[in-house]
N, C-alpha and C positions, 0 to 999 in steps of 0.2 A: 496552483498550490493544493496540495491531496492533503486529507483529513489527519492524515496520520505517515512523516514520514521515516525515513531513517538512516543513519547515515551509512556508509561503505564501510562496509567491518564489523556493526553490529552482529550482536549477541546476545543466546542463552536468555533475550525477553519467554514473555508467561502472561498475554492480552487474553482476562477474558470477562466475560456481561460487559460488553460495551454495545454500541448501537454508533453508525454513522449517519449520517439524510448525506443524500447526493450532490454532487458538484452542482451549483451553479445552472442547468441548461442540458445538463451533462457533458461538461465536460471534467476533463483529470482523469486523472486517474484519482479513488476514492481510498485506498493504503497503496502505498508506491516501496518496497525493501531492495536499498542502496538510491545507486546514485542515480540508478535510465540514465547512462549514457558513454560514452567513449575512453570516462577517464579510469573508470575498473581497468583499471588492464590485466592484473592477478586474480585467479582464484582465491588466493590472501584476502582480498578488496570483498567479498563476494559475501552479504548478510546471511547467518545460519541458526539454527538449534532458533527456530521461533517457535513458539505452543497460540493458536485464535484457536481461541476453544469458548463458545458459547459465544458466539461474534451478531449481528447483525445486520445486517450491509448493507442498504436503503437504495434499493439502481433509482433510475431517469428514467420515466418513460413517454419522456417528445421525445422526438429525430432532433437528432443524429443520434440511433442506439449503435454502440458498442458490443461488441462477441465475444 
């Protein structure tokens, strides 16, 4: 489960001055916009117009690492 997730077609959000910690054992997404699967079949379903400004996202140093 992501620390921050949105629905499909979410739009016009401004996220500022936030801090997100790493997920347990580094698994999964910290921030996920949209469904992230095959259910988003139309361009109109893709999230858009997000501002993510001055946000600190912590990674996890323990393996496995994702790049």
